[in-house]
N, C-alpha and C positions, 0 to 999 in steps of 0.2 A: 302936906305929905300924903301921898296916896297910900293905898293898901299894899300895892305891889312893892312900893319902895320900902314899906315896913317889913314885908316878908323877906326881902333881900337883905335888909339890914339884920333881921333876926337870924337868917341863915349864915350870915357872915360872922355871926358871933361864935366865938369858940365855945365847944362843949355843948352846943345846943343843936339837936337834930329834930327835923320835922318828922311827922308820921310817915310821910311818903318815903322818906329816905330810909326809915327803919324798915318799912315793908320791902323795899327794893333789896335792901341788904339781906333781909331774912329769906327772900325768895331765891336770891343768888346762892346763899349758903345751902338752901334746901336742894337746889338743882345739883350743886356740886356733890352733895352727899349721895343724891340719887344716882348720879352718873358713876360715882365710885362704887356704889353697891351693884349697879348694872354691869359695869365692867368686870367687877369681881365675879359676878354670876356668869357672865359670858365666858370669861376665862376658865371658870370652873367647868362650864359646858363643853368648851373646846377641849379641855384636858380630859374630860370624861370620855370623849370619843376619839381620843388620840390613838392612831393605828387601826381604827375601825371606820366603817363607812357611816357617814352622817345620816341621821334620820331623813326620810323623804327621798332618798336616792334609790332608783329602781333601774333594772336592765330589762327593757321590754315590759313584760307583765310580772317580772320577778322582783319583789321588794327586798332590797338588801340593807334596809335601815339598821344601823348599829351592829352589823355583822363584821366579824373579823375577815381578813382576806381568805383564810382557810375555809371558814364556814360559808362565805359568799361563793367560793369556788365550787363547794359541794352542792350548794343550792342551784347554781347555774348549770352544772353538769347534769344534775337531776332533771332540770327543766329542758335542756337542749341537747341531751346526749344522743338523740336520734339523728343528728346531723351527719354522723359518720356511718349510718347503717344503710344508706341507699346504694344504687349502682347505675352504671352507664352501660347501655347495650348498643353496640355499633354493628350495623348490618352491612355486609359486603356482597360477595358473589355466592349466593346460596348458603351463607354461613353467618353466624353471629358471634361477636367477640364481646366479653364482659370486662368492665373495669369497675371495681367496687370503690365506693367513696373512701373506704378505709385505706385502699392501696395508694390513694393520692393524698391521704392525710386530711380529709375534709372534717372539720370540727368547728365548734364555737371558738371564737378568738378570746378565750377566757382571760388570758394574761393582759391583753390590751383593754378589755372591758373593766377588769379589776383596777388597772392603773388609772383608767378614766374615772371610775366610781370613787376611788380613794382621793382623787385630786379635787373632787367637788368640794367647795368651801375651804380649801386649803391654800388659796392663793391670795396675795396682797398683804396689807398690814393687819395688825390684830383687830383693829376696828372693822376693816374690810371683811376679814374672815368672820367676825362676830355677826356682822350684818348678813353675810352670805349664809351663815349657819341658820339664822332666824328665818331668812327667806326660804331656804331649802326645807326647813322643818315645816313652815307654814304652807308653802306652795308645792313642795316636792319637785324632783327633777328626774326625768326618765331618759335613759341612755339607750340609743338604738342598738340592738344586738347585731353583730356581724359574724359571718362564717369565713373561715380561712381554709386554704388547701395548697398543696405544692403544685404550682402552675408548671414548673419544669417537668415534674414527674408526669403530670397529665399530658403535656405535649409529647414527652418521650414515648409514653404508652400508646397514644393515638397514632403517632408516627410509625411506631413498630408494627402496629396492626395494619396500617396502610401499606407499609413495605412488604408485609407478608402476603398481601393480595396482589402485589405487583408481578407482572410477567413482562420481561423485555421483549419487544417485537424483534423478529428476525427477517431481514430483507430477503426476498427472492433474488435469484441470480441466474446467470447463464454460464455454462461451462462446457468443455469438450469432454465427451465420454470416451470410453476405451476404443470405440470405433472411429473416433475423430469427428463425430457429429456434434453440433451444438444442441444442448438440452437445457431445459429450464429446471433449475434446482429450487423447489418450492420453499418459501419461508413461512412465517405465520404472524398474525397480528398479536399485539400484546394488550395489557390492561394496566391501568394505573389509577390511583386515588390521591387526591390532594388533601392532606390532613389539616391544612391551615384553616379553612372555613369551619371545620368541626371543632378544632381547638378554640377558635374565637367564640363560637356559639356556647360551648361548654363553660368557658371561663366566665361568661356573663351569667349563665343559668345557675352555676354553682355558688356564686358569690352571695346570692340572696338566701334568706331563711326559707323562702317559699318554694325552693326547688323541690320537685317531687321525689319520692323514694326511688323512682326509676326514670331515667331519661333515655329515650330511644332516638338515635340519629342514623341516617344513611350516609355512609362514607362517600357516596357518589362515584362508585367505580365506573370508569369509562374506557372505551376502546383506545388503545395506543397503536396508531398505524405505523407500519414499517416504512423505512425510507423508500424501498422498492417493492411495489406490489407484484403479485403474480402476473397481472395483466400487463404491467409495465415491462416485466422481464420477458414475457412472451413477445411483446412488440419489439424489444431489443433483439431477440433471437431472430425474428423475421427479417429485421434490418441486416443483421450479421449474415444470415443466409444469402440475402440479396447481394451484399457487398462482396462476399467470397464465392459467388457463383462462378461457374467455369468461364474462363476467358479464352476466346478463340483468336489466335493470331492467323490472319488470312494471308497466306503466301502464295501468290498466283491463284491457281484453282484448288489449292489444298489448304487445310487448316491444321495448326499445331495447337493443342490444348494445354492450358495451364489449369490443372484440376483444382477443384475446391479444397481437396485434402492438403494441397500445398499452401493455400492462402489462409485457411482457418487458424493455424497457430499464430498468425500475425495479429489476430484480433484480441483486444482486451476490452473490458466494459468499465465505464466510469460514470460518476455522477457529475453533471454539469453544475455550474454555480447556481442555476435556477432550480436544481433538484431533479432534472431529467436523467434517466438511466439510458445510456446510449453506447453503441459499439464504437471503438476507435481502432483504426488499423495502422500498424507500424510498417511503412513501406521500405525501411532500410534494407531488408534482405532482397528487395526486388532486383537490384542491379546484378547481384550474383546469380539470381535465378535466370535472368535474361541472358547473361553471359554463358550460362550452362546450356541454354537453348541454341546458342550460335552454331554449335556442331551439327544440330539437327536442321537448322535453317540454311546455313552457308552451303553453297554447292557451286561447283564449277559449271559453266555453261555446257550444254550438251548439244552437239550437232544433230541435225536431222539424219536419220539413217534410211538406207534403201533396203527394201525387202527383195531378195533375189529368188526367183523361181525359174528353174531351167535356164539359168544364165541370163535371165531378163529381169529388169526392175519391174516389179508388179505392185509395189506399194511403198509408202514412205512412213517411217516412224517419226512423229513430230519432234521438233527440236525443243529444248528447254533453256530458258534464260538462267544465267548464273546469279547468285545472290551473295551479298556480303552484309551481314547485319551490323547496323550502327547501334551498339549497345546503349550508349548514353542517351541518344535521342529516343530510342524505343522505350527505355526506362521512363523517361519524362512523359512520353505519351501514355504509358500505362498508369503512371501516377495520376495523370489527369482523369483517366477513366475511373480509377478507384475513388478519386475525390468526387466525381460526379455521382458515383453510386452512393457514397455517404450522403449526398444531397437528395437521394431518392431515385436516381437514374437506374435503368436496368440494362444498359448497353453491355453486350457480350463480345462483339466482333471488333477487332482493331487491326489495322494494317501496320506492321512493324516498319520502321524506317530502315531501308536497305539501299545499298548500291547495287544496281541491276546491270549485269553484263550480258549483252546479246551474244549468242553463239556465232562462230565463224560461218556456219551453214544453218540458216533458218529454214523453217518448213517451206516458206514461200520460195526461197532460193532453190531448194531441192526440187520443188514441183516444176519450176521453170527449167532446171537443168536436166532432169531425168529423161525426157524424151530425146534429148540431143546427145546423151552420153554414149560413148563408144570406147573400145579398148585403145589406149594410147601407147602402152608399152607392156613388156612382160620379160621374165627371166626364169630359167629353170636350172637347178643344180642337182647333180647326181651325188649320192653318197652310199658307201657300202653299209648295209645294216649290220651293226656289230656292237660289242660292249662299249666301244669308244663313244657311241652316241646314245647309249641307253636303249640300244636296239630300235633306234628311230624315234623313240618317245621324246627325246630332248630337242628334236628338230620339228617334229610334227605338232606337238602341243602348242608352242608359240605361234606356229603358222596358222593353225585353226583358230587361235585366239584373235589373231589379227584379221582373219577373213571377215569381210564386211565392214571393216573400219573405214570411216570417212574422215578425210583430212579437208577441213573447210578452207575457203579462200584465205590466203595469207596466214594459214595456221601451220605450226611446225609439228611434225611427227617425231616422237622420241621412242626408241625401241623399248626401253624398260618401262616407260609409262604406259605403253600400249599393251604389253603382254601381262602386266600384273605381277603379283608375287611369284617367285620361283621356289616352290616347296615340294617336298615328297608327297604331301597330301594331294597335290594337284597332278601327281603322276610323274613328276620328274625323277630321273635316276642319276646315279653316278656315271660319269663318262670321262672321256679323254681330256687331258689338259697338258699344256707345256709347262713343266716345272723344272727350274734350274737347267734349262736348255735341253731337256729330255721329255719325250712323250710318256705320260703316265696314263695307261688305258682307263683307270678308275680314279683319276686324280681329283675330280671335283664334281659337285652336284651340277647337273644340266650340261656336262661336258658335251660338245658337239653342237651347241646352240648357235654357233657362229655360221653354220650353213644357212640357217634361217636369216640372220642379219645380213650376210653377204648377198644372198639372193634378192632380198628386198632392196638393198642398196643399188644393185645393178638394174633392177626394174625401174626404180625412181630416177636413176642417172639417165637411163635411156628415154625417160619421159620428158627430159629437159627441165626438171625441177631444180631448185637451188639446194645443193647438197650441203650438209652441215658436218657434224662430228663423224670422223672416220679414222681408223687406225689399222695398219696392216698386221698380219700375224707375225709371230717371232720368226718363223721360217715359212717358205713358200709351200703352199699346198696346191698341187697341180690340178685339182678339181675346180679351182677358182680362176677367174680371169687374171692374168698376170698384172699385178700392180693395182688391181681393183677389188681386192678382198676387204672385208670390214669385220674385224673382231670386236667382240663385246665381252665385258666381264664386270663383276662386282667382287672386290676383294674383301677378305676378312678384316683388313686394316681400314676399310672404308673408302678406298679409291674406286672410282667408277669410270668405265669406258662404255659409251653408248654409241649408237648409230642414229643419226637424225637427218632430216631434210625438211624443207619448207615448200608448201604449195604456193608459189608466187604468182598465181593466176587468179582470175575472178570467178573461177568455177570450182566446184567440189571435185575431189578425187576419191573414188571408191576403190579400195584395195580388196582383191580376191586372192585368197591363199588356198593352195591345194596340197593335199597329202596323196602321194602316188607311191605305190609299192608294186614291184615286179620281181617276185622271187625274193632273193636276198639283196636285190638292188632297190634302193630307195631314192625318191626324188622329192624335192620341194620346189613349188612353182608359185610365182606371184604374177598377177595381172592387174594393171591399173586402168581404171575407166574414168573418163572425164569428157567434157565438151572439147572437141578438137580445137587447138589454138594455133595450129600451123607451124609450131616450132619443129626444128630439125636438129638432131644431135649427131655430132661427128666425133668419134672416139679415135684418137690417133694410135698408131702402132706403139708398142712399148719400146722405150729407150733403155737398154740394159747396159750397165757398166759395172766394173770392179767385180767380175765374177770370181768367186772363190770356190774352186772345185772341191767337191766332197769326196771322201774316201770311205772305204768299208772296213770293218774289223770283225774279229771273232773273239769270243770269250768262252773259256771252258767253264762248265758248270756241273755240279753233282745233282742238280734238280731234274736233269733229263737223262733218259737211258743213254748208254754209251752209243756213240755214232749218230745220235739224233740231233738235228739242227732246227733252231727256231729264231726267226728274225724278230727282233724287238724294236729296231729303229732302222728306218731307211736312210740312205745317204741323200742329202739335199744340198745342192750348191748354194752358197751364199751369193748375194748380188744386190745391186742397187738399181731400182727401176723407176722410170718416169712415164706417166701416161697423161696426155693432154686431151681434155674434153672441151669441145666448143659447141655452144648452143646458139642456134640462129633463130631469129624471129621469122614470122611468116613472110616478111618482105625481104628476107635474105640478109638483114643486118645482124651483126654479132650481138647477142644478148649478154653472154658472158663466156669467158674462157678460163678453165681451171686446170692446173697441172698437179697431179697427185704423185707424191714421192713415197716410195717404199724401200726400206732397207731390210733385206731378209738375211738372217744369220745362216752360217754353214753348219750342217748337221752331219756328223759321222755316223755311218750305218753300223749297226751292231747285230751280229748273228751269234746266238748261243749255241755251243757245241756240247752235247752231253758226254760226260765221262763216267757215268755210273755212280753208284753210291759210295765207292771206295776212293774217289778222286780227291776227297778232302776239301771240297769247296770249289770256289770259282777261281780259275787261273787268270792272271793278269792278261788283259787284251792288248794286242799290238795294233795301234792305230795312230793316225796323225794327230797332232795336238788340235784340240777343238777350240772354238770360241770361248772367251771367258763366260763363266756361269752368269746367266741372266734369268731372273725369276719372272716369268709371265704368269699372272694370277689365274686362278681357276676359271672355268667356263670359256675357254678360248678355242677348243678344237672343234 
């Protein structure tokens, strides 16, 4: 048996322990006791610093070992109270604005630091905490101190200072002044400061304990440009002045201007998408403007005229074309011009779109005809100068108005168109008119004018021209050719009777009118001049039928002295008359044959017989029954 075997056998014996076993047991019991004592001591240590900061804990350089939170707070504030005593100085435009650290609540973050300090060694199991307590006591633990402040308040204050320095820019512009001229209205530049970089820089600087007692920063105020500068506005004004400069409508050798003052109100100024400030023109009023110019542009063609000196043609007044403006086409043409001006063009002259009508007698035609012209016909009418014809004025005024009138080839002469308006301002007076079958010596303005129309009718008739409108008088007036008189009138109701004829030749006809006076006898005379055409006129004798003999009558009146007689109406026979006029060509062939019919009314003569003032009025007149009343409008005698 070996020694080992013996030892095992001995160990296996109950109640018998080896020395080693006894030692191991003793050691184990000793360690258990030591741990119990240590745990009890650590627990007592932990309980001793309960609610206080463990030994070895410091914030920065401030030792807080064993201090209660209140005492630790006091010690920290004493050590770091200067964190709220600094200031921020922000510089702008020649000014400085101050924000104190106190205003933004900058201070040591005591609450967070105390919470961290108290938490040291207080985490984990009891054993963990015991070990941490020992480690903290032996080695110590320093907590980095931190500053806090109100970031929102800081941002608000910096932003407010930046906004106080802000000046909004104002754009320059162009406007119409009281004189209708474009003027530049100056704006101004602005300024602005962006607070964001300053806020970011301050946030970083103020978070650390090393921030100085004063921080100076520049807000970086910069110029804020206006959308439209003065230079841009000036350029827009120059462009607007060019666009609205005078437009000249060239009509023949004349110009009709559209002034700048009419165009400028059509301009407004706008910013383009790329930021350019430019004038824009509204052309919608253009059509109405052009239409308004039509009266100034439109005109009838004007024949060339002959200058007469000592009954000879000595010169020619040039003819003029007639114009009729095409409003739509001219408007489109002007819109193109204005669009070109917007693009930079400076065009001023434009030819309007017009229908051009040549005159019946051009200058060239007149120059060819003038040396060949001679008198082709004439007619003269006598009239007594009296109140019935405005003492001659109502006959001579239209005669002299027609004097020199030229009827171009194939042109029609119209009496009323040729003499112009009949007004008292032009010298016309009241004169005779046939009203209700009776002669009224002062019945109408321009009474007696028919002597002029009848005379010219007969001159044109004898020249072989194509006669037009003609009407006989209500009753026959023996100063006129029987059946060849021509009355004219314009009634208050609007009816018109004119006298007209057409120059159906290839040559112009010059009308000469003459005023002739011999005592109380007046004459009107017309002469027609043209290139001889070889025509011959044959006027047949009057064919008179259905003659109704006139009678005479007397009427008693108290308006005349007793025994005094005054004729107020002459007896005129009624009748129907035909006159045939034949015009022959130069070769003897008949050009035309016209029969003129006239139906003249019968007029009963009236003689007033005075009965003195005691007669009691006008006595009934004894006379034959007259024709039914027929109203012939004024201006017929």
